[in-house]
N, C-alpha and C positions, 0 to 999 in steps of 0.2 A: 530437515532445516530447519533453521532457523526461521523463527518471523518478518527477523529484521533483513535476513538477505532474500526472503520471498518479496516484499516491499520494494527491493532496488532493484531484483530481477525484474517486476512488473512493470516499474517506471520504463525501465531500458528498453524492455520488449515495448512500449508504446511509443518510444525515442522521445522519451518527456525528463527536463531538468527537474531539480527538486523545487526550483524556481514555481514553475509548471505547477507541480503535486501540493506544495504548500496554498498557490492561489484557489487550488480546486477544495483545500480544506478551510481557508480562510485563516490561515494561518501565518505566521514567519517562515521564510527557509529553515533558520538558526532553528525553530522549533522544529520542523519536518525533519531534518538532519539530526538530531536527538532520537527520533522515533525509528530513522531508517539503520543507523548506527547501533543499534540497540542500547544505549543511553537514558533512555527515558522510557515508560509503557505507554502506548499509543489507545486512546481511548476508544472504546468500542464506536461508537455513532461515528469515528475515522473510518474504521474499518469498514462499515457499514457505508458511508460514503465512496471508500476507493473501490469497494468491490460494484457498486453499481458505476461508477469512473470508467474503469477497466471492463465492464458488464463478465466479472469473473464470479466465482462463487466463495464466500466466506470460508468455506472450508480448504479452497486452493489458497488463499490470500494466507489464513494463517498456517499455513504447511501439512496443514491433516490430511490432504489430498493433493498427490501430483499431477491429477488430471483439472485445466485449467478450464471446469464446467462452464458453458455459456450458463446466465441467467436467461429466466423465461422473460 
């Protein structure tokens, strides 16, 4: 699974809109849309922020694991 698909799946599982996640990251919806569509690479600090927001591991968010382990 590609990272951008995991970003979209995590957002949809949380019943959030792109605007909501952009607000969490303090970026525009258009910037986030580029990350989610795979047209731009997302910085690591945004991955960390989203892992904390969704309470899931970075491994899951990055597509390295298929199990969405909770953060401790």
